[in-house]
C-alpha positions, -999 to 999 in steps of 0.1 A, spaced: 11 -557 613 39 -547 590 66 -521 596 83 -501 569 108 -474 577 140 -458 565 170 -444 583 194 -417 573 228 -412 588 260 -393 581 293 -409 590 321 -384 592 356 -375 605 354 -338 598 331 -313 582 350 -316 549 327 -331 522 354 -356 513 352 -371 548 314 -374 549 294 -405 539 256 -402 535 238 -435 540 200 -441 536 187 -476 544 152 -489 538 137 -516 561 107 -539 562 100 -557 595 136 -550 607 151 -565 576 173 -541 555 160 -541 519 182 -515 503 210 -490 511 222 -459 494 258 -450 501 273 -418 488 307 -435 488 294 -460 463 271 -434 446 244 -460 441 219 -483 458 226 -518 469 199 -544 475 200 -570 503 169 -590 496 153 -603 463 129 -573 464 156 -549 475 179 -560 446 151 -552 421 144 -518 437 181 -509 437 184 -518 400 154 -496 392 167 -467 412 202 -470 399 189 -467 363 174 -433 371 201 -405 370 177 -380 387 173 -404 417 210 -409 420 217 -371 417 191 -364 443 206 -390 467 242 -379 461 232 -342 468 220 -352 503 256 -355 514 259 -317 512 223 -306 518 216 -329 547 249 -340 562 271 -309 558 243 -287 571 236 -308 602 272 -313 610 278 -276 610 247 -271 632 259 -297 657 
């Protein structure tokens, strides 16, 4: 069988948005294909397929805006809860 999954994490030193990094990684069979980092503000590909996906997503301003917004909507919210 095949296994596709993604992970989302927040790296932080404080609850200040400047100190938070939102990271979303996409995997296929334990191999990381792409990663979005709010510090970079874009996707990075790690495989041939991942590079193509990252290029397509990085061309779409609405996708980048949605991912960048996750730093506040996902990370900041959950950090304050924890």
